[in-house]
MIRO-71524 format. One record per residue (C-alpha): residue in one letter; residue number from 1; x, y, z. Coordinates in Angstrom, 1 decimal. Example, Ala and Ser with C-alpha at 12.3 -4.5 7.8 and 13.67 -1.06 7.14 Angstrom:
REM residues 2
  resn  resi      xx      yy      zz
     A     1    12.3    -4.5     7.8
     S     2    13.7    -1.1     7.1
This chain:
REM residues 428
  resn  resi      xx      yy      zz
     M     1     0.0     0.0     0.0
     P     2     1.2     3.6    -0.5
     S     3     2.6     5.2     2.6
     T     4     0.0     6.7     4.9
     K     5     2.2     9.8     5.2
     C     6     1.2    12.8     3.2
     M     7     3.0    13.1    -0.1
     A     8     5.8    15.6    -0.3
     S     9     4.7    19.2    -0.8
     V    10     5.4    20.7    -4.2
     P    11     8.9    22.3    -4.1
     D    12     9.9    25.6    -5.8
     T    13    12.2    23.6    -8.1
     F    14     9.3    21.4    -9.3
     G    15     9.1    20.7   -13.0
     R    16    11.0    21.6   -16.2
     S    17     8.2    23.9   -17.4
     R    18     5.1    25.3   -15.8
     V    19     1.9    26.8   -17.3
     S    20    -0.6    28.7   -15.3
     Y    21    -4.3    29.2   -16.0
     G    22    -5.6    31.5   -13.3
     R    23    -5.0    29.5   -10.1
     E    24    -4.7    26.3   -12.0
     E    25    -1.3    25.0   -13.0
     C    26     0.2    22.4   -15.4
     V    27     3.7    21.2   -14.8
     A    28     5.9    19.0   -17.1
     L    29     8.6    17.1   -15.2
     P    30    12.3    17.0   -16.0
     P    31    14.0    13.7   -16.9
     A    32    15.6    11.6   -14.1
     P    33    19.2    12.4   -13.1
     G    34    21.7    11.3   -15.7
     T    35    19.0    10.6   -18.3
     E    36    17.4    12.4   -21.3
     I    37    13.7    13.0   -22.0
     D    38    12.4    11.3   -25.2
     S    39    11.8    14.0   -27.8
     G    40     8.3    12.7   -28.6
     R    41     7.4    12.6   -24.9
     K    42     8.6    16.2   -24.4
     D    43     6.3    17.3   -27.3
     D    44     3.4    15.3   -25.9
     E    45     3.9    16.7   -22.4
     D    46     4.0    20.3   -23.8
     A    47     0.8    19.6   -25.8
     L    48    -0.9    18.3   -22.6
     C    49    -0.1    21.6   -20.8
     K    50    -1.8    23.5   -23.6
     I    51    -5.2    22.0   -22.7
     K    52    -7.2    24.7   -20.9
     F    53   -10.0    23.4   -18.7
     D    54   -12.1    26.6   -19.3
     D    55   -11.7    26.3   -23.1
     P    56   -15.3    26.2   -24.6
     N    57   -14.1    23.4   -26.9
     V    58   -13.0    21.2   -24.0
     I    59   -15.5    19.0   -22.1
     F    60   -15.3    16.6   -19.2
     C    61   -17.0    13.2   -18.5
     P    62   -16.5    11.0   -15.4
     A    63   -14.5     7.8   -16.1
     L    64   -17.0     5.0   -15.9
     H    65   -15.0     2.1   -17.2
     S    66   -12.4     1.9   -14.4
     T    67   -12.7     1.3   -10.7
     N    68   -10.3     4.2   -10.2
     P    69   -12.4     7.4   -10.6
     G    70   -11.0    10.0   -12.9
     T    71   -12.0    12.7   -15.4
     D    72   -12.0    12.0   -19.1
     I    73   -11.2    15.1   -21.2
     Y    74   -12.6    15.5   -24.7
     E    75   -12.7    17.9   -27.5
     L    76   -16.3    19.0   -27.9
     P    77   -17.5    18.0   -31.4
     T    78   -18.5    20.8   -33.7
     G    79   -22.2    21.5   -33.7
     V    80   -22.9    19.5   -30.5
     S    81   -24.0    21.4   -27.3
     R    82   -22.4    20.8   -24.0
     A    83   -25.7    19.7   -22.5
     S    84   -26.3    17.2   -25.2
     F    85   -22.8    15.7   -25.0
     E    86   -23.0    15.4   -21.2
     Q    87   -26.4    13.7   -21.5
     K    88   -25.7    11.3   -24.3
     E    89   -22.0    10.7   -24.5
     C    90   -20.9    11.0   -20.8
     A    91   -23.5     8.4   -19.9
     K    92   -21.5     5.8   -22.0
     E    93   -18.8     3.8   -20.3
     T    94   -16.6     3.6   -23.5
     K    95   -16.6     4.7   -27.2
     R    96   -17.8     8.2   -26.7
     N    97   -18.2    10.1   -29.9
     A    98   -15.5    12.7   -29.5
     N    99   -11.7    13.2   -29.7
     F   100   -10.4    11.8   -26.4
     L   101    -7.6    14.1   -25.3
     A   102    -6.5    13.0   -21.8
     K   103    -7.4    11.6   -18.4
     F   104    -7.1    13.4   -15.1
     K   105    -6.5    11.1   -12.1
     Q   106    -5.9    11.5    -8.4
     S   107    -4.7     9.5    -5.4
     T   108    -7.8     7.7    -4.6
     S   109    -8.9     4.1    -4.4
     C   110    -5.9     2.1    -5.9
     S   111    -4.8     5.1    -8.0
     Y   112    -1.7     7.1    -6.8
     T   113    -0.4    10.3    -8.4
     P   114     3.3     9.8    -7.7
     A   115     3.2     6.3    -9.4
     I   116     1.6     7.8   -12.6
     L   117     4.1    10.7   -12.7
     A   118     7.0     8.3   -12.3
     Y   119     6.3     5.8   -15.1
     G   120     7.2     7.9   -18.1
     K   121    10.4     9.2   -16.5
     V   122    11.6     5.7   -15.5
     A   123    10.6     4.4   -19.0
     D   124    12.8     7.1   -20.6
     A   125    15.7     6.3   -18.2
     L   126    15.6     2.6   -19.1
     K   127    15.0     3.4   -22.8
     I   128    12.3     0.7   -23.0
     H   129    10.5     0.2   -26.3
     V   130     7.0    -0.3   -24.8
     D   131     5.0     2.9   -25.1
     V   132     4.2     4.7   -21.9
     P   133     1.9     7.7   -22.5
     A   134     3.0    11.2   -21.6
     V   135     1.9    12.5   -18.2
     V   136     2.0    15.9   -16.4
     Y   137     1.1    17.3   -13.0
     R   138    -2.2    19.2   -13.1
     T   139    -4.4    21.1   -10.8
     M   140    -8.1    21.8   -11.2
     E   141   -10.6    24.2    -9.4
     Q   142   -13.0    22.2    -7.2
     A   143   -15.9    24.1    -8.8
     T   144   -14.8    22.9   -12.2
     H   145   -14.9    19.3   -10.9
     K   146   -18.4    19.6    -9.4
     G   147   -20.1    18.9   -12.8
     V   148   -18.1    15.7   -13.3
     E   149   -19.0    14.6    -9.7
     K   150   -22.7    15.2   -10.5
     M   151   -22.6    13.1   -13.6
     A   152   -20.7    10.3   -11.8
     G   153   -23.5    10.3    -9.2
     V   154   -26.0     9.7   -12.0
     Y   155   -24.1     7.5   -14.5
     A   156   -21.8     5.4   -12.3
     H   157   -23.0     2.1   -10.8
     G   158   -21.8    -0.6    -8.4
     L   159   -18.1    -0.4    -7.3
     I   160   -17.4     2.5    -9.6
     K   161   -20.1     4.5    -8.0
     Q   162   -18.5     3.7    -4.6
     T   163   -15.0     4.7    -5.6
     W   164   -16.4     8.0    -7.0
     A   165   -18.1     8.6    -3.7
     G   166   -14.8     8.0    -2.0
     L   167   -13.0    10.6    -4.1
     V   168   -15.8    13.2    -3.4
     S   169   -15.5    12.4     0.3
     K   170   -11.7    13.0     0.2
     M   171   -12.2    16.3    -1.5
     A   172   -14.8    17.4     1.0
     A   173   -12.4    16.7     3.8
     S   174    -9.6    18.5     2.0
     N   175    -7.5    15.3     2.2
     P   176    -3.9    16.4     1.3
     K   177    -3.5    13.4    -1.1
     V   178    -6.0    15.1    -3.4
     I   179    -6.3    18.7    -2.4
     K   180    -3.5    21.3    -2.1
     D   181    -4.1    25.1    -1.6
     G   182    -7.8    24.5    -2.2
     L   183    -7.3    22.9    -5.6
     L   184    -7.8    19.3    -6.7
     Y   185    -4.5    18.0    -8.0
     G   186    -3.3    14.8    -9.8
     A   187    -1.8    13.5   -13.0
     M   188    -3.1    14.2   -16.5
     V   189    -2.3    11.4   -18.9
     D   190    -2.2    11.6   -22.7
     H   191    -4.8     9.5   -24.5
     K   192    -4.1     8.8   -28.1
     G   193    -6.4     6.9   -30.4
     G   194    -6.1     3.2   -30.9
     I   195    -5.4     2.2   -27.3
     D   196    -7.4    -0.8   -26.1
     H   197    -6.9    -4.0   -24.2
     H   198    -4.4    -6.4   -25.7
     P   199    -6.2    -9.3   -27.3
     T   200    -3.8   -12.1   -26.0
     L   201    -1.7   -10.6   -23.2
     N   202    -4.5    -8.9   -21.2
     Q   203    -5.2   -11.8   -18.8
     R   204    -6.0   -11.7   -15.1
     G   205    -6.3   -14.5   -12.5
     P   206    -7.8   -14.5    -9.1
     D   207    -6.8   -11.9    -6.5
     S   208    -4.5   -14.4    -4.8
     N   209    -2.3   -14.4    -8.0
     P   210    -3.6   -12.2   -10.8
     A   211    -0.6   -13.0   -12.9
     A   212    -1.2   -16.7   -13.1
     P   213    -2.9   -16.9   -16.6
     F   214    -0.3   -14.5   -18.0
     L   215     2.5   -16.7   -16.7
     A   216     0.9   -19.7   -18.3
     S   217     0.7   -18.0   -21.7
     S   218     2.8   -19.1   -24.7
     T   219     4.3   -15.6   -25.0
     W   220     5.6   -15.7   -21.4
     A   221     6.9   -19.2   -22.0
     M   222     8.9   -17.9   -25.0
     A   223    10.2   -15.0   -22.9
     T   224    11.6   -17.4   -20.4
     K   225    13.1   -20.0   -22.7
     G   226    16.9   -20.0   -23.0
     S   227    17.5   -20.7   -26.7
     E   228    17.6   -17.9   -29.2
     I   229    14.3   -16.4   -30.3
     R   230    15.3   -16.9   -34.0
     S   231    15.5   -20.6   -33.5
     Q   232    12.0   -20.7   -31.9
     I   233    10.1   -19.0   -34.7
     P   234    10.7   -18.9   -38.5
     P   235    12.2   -15.4   -39.0
     S   236     9.7   -13.6   -41.2
     L   237     7.7   -10.5   -41.1
     K   238     4.5   -12.5   -40.5
     T   239     5.8   -13.8   -37.1
     L   240     7.4   -10.5   -36.1
     G   241     4.4    -9.9   -33.7
     Q   242     5.2   -12.9   -31.6
     M   243     8.8   -11.8   -31.1
     M   244     7.9    -8.2   -30.3
     A   245     5.4    -9.5   -27.7
     V   246     8.3   -11.3   -26.0
     R   247    10.3    -8.1   -25.9
     D   248     7.3    -6.2   -24.6
     V   249     6.5    -8.5   -21.7
     G   250    10.1    -8.6   -20.6
     E   251    10.3    -4.8   -20.5
     M   252     6.9    -4.7   -18.7
     A   253     8.2    -7.0   -16.1
     I   254    11.3    -4.8   -15.5
     I   255     9.6    -1.5   -15.1
     D   256     6.6    -2.9   -13.1
     H   257     9.0    -4.6   -10.7
     I   258    10.9    -1.3   -10.1
     L   259     7.7     0.7    -9.6
     A   260     5.8    -2.0    -7.7
     Q   261     2.8    -2.2    -9.9
     Q   262    -0.1    -4.1    -8.4
     D   263    -2.7    -3.9   -11.1
     R   264    -1.1    -4.6   -14.5
     F   265    -2.8    -8.0   -15.2
     G   266    -6.2    -7.3   -16.6
     N   267    -5.0    -3.8   -17.6
     V   268    -2.5    -4.7   -20.4
     A   269    -3.2    -2.3   -23.2
     K   270    -2.3    -2.3   -26.9
     K   271    -2.2    -0.2   -30.0
     E   272    -2.2    -1.5   -33.6
     K   273     0.9    -0.9   -35.7
     I   274     1.8    -1.6   -39.3
     F   275     5.3    -2.9   -40.1
     W   276     7.1    -3.2   -43.4
     L   277    10.6    -3.8   -44.8
     E   278    12.2    -1.5   -47.3
     Q   279    15.4    -1.9   -49.3
     T   280    17.8     1.0   -49.0
     A   281    21.4     1.7   -50.2
     A   282    22.6     0.5   -46.7
     G   283    20.4    -2.6   -46.8
     Q   284    17.0    -3.5   -45.5
     K   285    15.3    -1.2   -43.0
     L   286    12.3    -1.9   -40.8
     H   287     9.6     0.8   -40.7
     S   288     6.4     1.1   -38.6
     V   289     3.5     3.4   -38.1
     K   290     0.5     3.4   -35.8
     A   291    -2.5     2.0   -37.7
     T   292    -4.5     5.1   -36.7
     K   293    -2.0     7.2   -38.7
     A   294    -1.7     4.9   -41.7
     N   295    -4.5     6.7   -43.6
     K   296    -3.2    10.2   -42.9
     P   297    -0.8    12.1   -45.2
     I   298     2.9    11.4   -44.7
     D   299     4.7    14.6   -43.5
     G   300     5.4    16.9   -46.4
     T   301     3.3    14.9   -48.9
     N   302    -0.3    14.3   -49.9
     Q   303     0.2    10.6   -49.9
     T   304    -0.8     8.4   -47.0
     T   305     1.3     5.5   -45.7
     M   306    -1.2     2.9   -47.1
     Q   307    -1.2     4.6   -50.5
     Y   308     2.6     4.5   -50.5
     L   309     2.8     0.9   -49.5
     N   310     0.1    -0.2   -52.1
     A   311     1.5     1.9   -54.9
     N   312     5.0     0.4   -54.4
     H   313     3.7    -3.1   -53.8
     I   314     5.5    -3.3   -50.4
     P   315     4.3    -6.2   -48.2
     Y   316     3.3    -5.2   -44.7
     V   317     1.8    -6.7   -41.5
     Q   318    -0.4    -5.3   -38.8
     F   319    -0.4    -6.5   -35.2
     P   320    -0.9    -5.2   -31.6
     V   321     2.0    -4.0   -29.6
     M   322     1.9    -3.4   -25.9
     V   323     1.1    -0.1   -24.3
     L   324     1.6     0.6   -20.6
     A   325    -1.3     3.0   -20.4
     D   326    -2.8     2.3   -16.9
     N   327    -0.1     2.9   -14.3
     D   328    -2.3     4.1   -11.4
     C   329    -1.7     1.4    -8.9
     G   330     2.1     1.6    -8.6
     L   331     4.3     1.9    -5.5
     R   332     2.3    -0.8    -3.8
     Q   333     5.3    -2.0    -1.9
     N   334     3.5    -4.9    -0.2
     S   335     1.6    -6.2    -3.2
     N   336     4.2    -6.1    -6.1
     V   337     2.8    -8.9    -8.2
     V   338     5.8    -9.0   -10.6
     Q   339     8.3    -9.1    -7.8
     K   340     6.4   -11.8    -5.9
     N   341     6.3   -14.0    -9.1
     N   342    10.1   -13.6    -9.7
     M   343     9.3   -12.5   -13.3
     V   344    12.5   -10.7   -13.9
     Q   345    14.5   -13.7   -12.6
     H   346    12.9   -15.9   -15.3
     L   347    13.5   -13.6   -18.3
     R   348    15.8   -15.1   -20.9
     H   349    15.6   -12.5   -23.7
     I   350    16.3    -8.8   -23.6
     S   351    17.4    -5.9   -25.7
     S   352    21.1    -5.1   -25.2
     S   353    20.1    -1.4   -25.1
     V   354    17.6    -1.9   -22.3
     Y   355    20.1    -4.0   -20.4
     K   356    22.7    -1.3   -20.7
     H   357    20.4     1.5   -19.5
     V   358    19.1    -0.6   -16.6
     Q   359    22.7    -1.1   -15.4
     S   360    23.6     2.6   -16.0
     F   361    20.5     4.0   -14.2
     A   362    21.0     1.7   -11.2
     K   363    24.5     3.2   -10.8
     T   364    23.1     6.8   -10.4
     N   365    23.9     8.4    -7.2
     P   366    21.2     7.3    -4.7
     G   367    21.0    10.7    -3.2
     D   368    20.3    12.3    -6.5
     L   369    17.6     9.7    -7.2
     L   370    16.0    10.2    -3.8
     E   371    15.8    13.9    -4.3
     Y   372    14.4    13.5    -7.8
     F   373    11.7    11.0    -6.9
     Q   374    10.6    13.1    -3.9
     N   375    10.8    16.5    -5.4
     Q   376     9.6    15.7    -9.0
     T   377     7.3    12.7    -8.7
     L   378     6.1    13.6    -5.2
     M   379     6.9    10.2    -3.6
     T   380     7.5    10.0     0.1
     S   381    11.0     9.2     1.2
     D   382    10.2     5.6     1.9
     E   383     8.6     5.1    -1.5
     A   384    11.6     6.7    -3.2
     K   385    14.0     4.5    -1.3
     G   386    11.9     1.5    -2.3
     V   387    12.1     2.4    -6.0
     I   388    15.9     2.8    -5.8
     A   389    16.3    -0.5    -4.0
     R   390    14.2    -2.4    -6.6
     L   391    16.0    -0.7    -9.4
     Q   392    19.3    -2.0    -8.0
     E   393    17.7    -5.4    -7.4
     V   394    16.6    -5.7   -11.1
     A   395    20.0    -4.6   -12.3
     S   396    21.6    -7.3   -10.1
     I   397    19.3   -10.0   -11.2
     L   398    19.8    -9.2   -14.9
     K   399    23.6    -9.0   -14.5
     K   400    23.7   -12.4   -12.7
     N   401    21.7   -14.0   -15.5
     C   402    24.0   -12.4   -18.1
     D   403    27.1   -13.6   -16.3
     N   404    25.8   -17.1   -16.1
     G   405    24.8   -17.1   -19.8
     T   406    21.0   -17.5   -19.3
     L   407    20.1   -14.0   -20.5
     L   408    20.4   -13.4   -24.3
     F   409    20.5   -10.0   -26.0
     D   410    18.4   -11.0   -29.0
     S   411    15.0    -9.3   -28.6
     E   412    15.5    -6.6   -31.2
     P   413    13.2    -7.1   -34.3
     E   414    16.2    -6.5   -36.6
     I   415    18.0    -9.4   -35.0
     F   416    15.0   -11.7   -35.2
     L   417    14.6   -10.9   -38.9
     G   418    18.3   -11.7   -39.6
     M   419    19.1    -8.1   -40.5
     E   420    21.6    -7.7   -37.6
     P   421    23.7   -10.1   -35.6
     I   422    23.3   -10.7   -31.9
     P   423    25.7    -8.2   -30.2
     P   424    28.7    -9.4   -28.4
     K   425    28.0   -10.3   -24.7
     N   426    28.8    -7.4   -22.4
     C   427    27.4    -7.8   -18.9
     E   428    28.8    -4.6   -17.4
């Protein structure tokens, strides 16, 4: 469970950039010490901070598909009144007819703001390939939130209605985990189209061990077998999805172990991507694009990706890749499902790049990491120390398995496809 102590107050040095809207504030966080922010994530964070809650084209609905109450933020469709949208679309649990911009979440129920804030920064530090959506710190006037609370009271049912009532109760009591200086605060998470539950990896068992079906899956079995991936599957573009799923689950295990994720199983998301090979002067090159962008013009041209592929008779495949979109229930130090199942110990395939960055990040000065996690992601001292200890634990496990020869650096798609050799073993 998260610490019962209040989260650290927001320091003056908080954030890499801050945008104010009246009393409200949006803060984009800096990268972790010794690491760099992903350029795409920086752009996404800056875009999130441009969302004005009082913009007439922005509208809110209560999240009704998750037991963790939150506010779903949409762009109001042209020609639709706010009253009509709130009555017709906000009553739906999913598939609302509007451009879904972001989610605003607080520390309530299982959800915990510092965990959400930390995920993208740790993902950048480890250079994992799995997509972790951008997130920023955000505050909201309580009066603005009242309309969302009112809709939740009408549209929510069962457990979701109870967790919404819990959030409203915390706000009424000015609980410091959700209210600061009279404002509701939390994490605002980017929501891009095409994210849904993964068709094969999103499995959850009973509460006693929610990871059980996942650990019994063929993908996990492949991730924990010791022979080269290329010898397990015929190396072709058609089977690339299976190999990339192996890479994804390994990286998920690493970051979820470090950040003590309690609720990943049953919340494994995906986005559809299209992949193709193209011959260049330097040899074959693997390309990809999100399926939601495949029918949009390529930058600087009037031609879409699909038009380009079809016009040039280039074979392509489409399959789901993992997205770590729901990171609410992290820092649950006593219910770390990945750690309890020794998932990192059993990994046999990893990217050499991710291995290198895990080892490098684990060697960061602990004092610098402690200060960063407390001042930038708002963890308590105990939570930050726990993250640092688990980071060092993961690095030690991976190095031990590298030293004894059971961990292979062969999970890059170019290696699987035979375009690149397995890199020389380097366990440092």
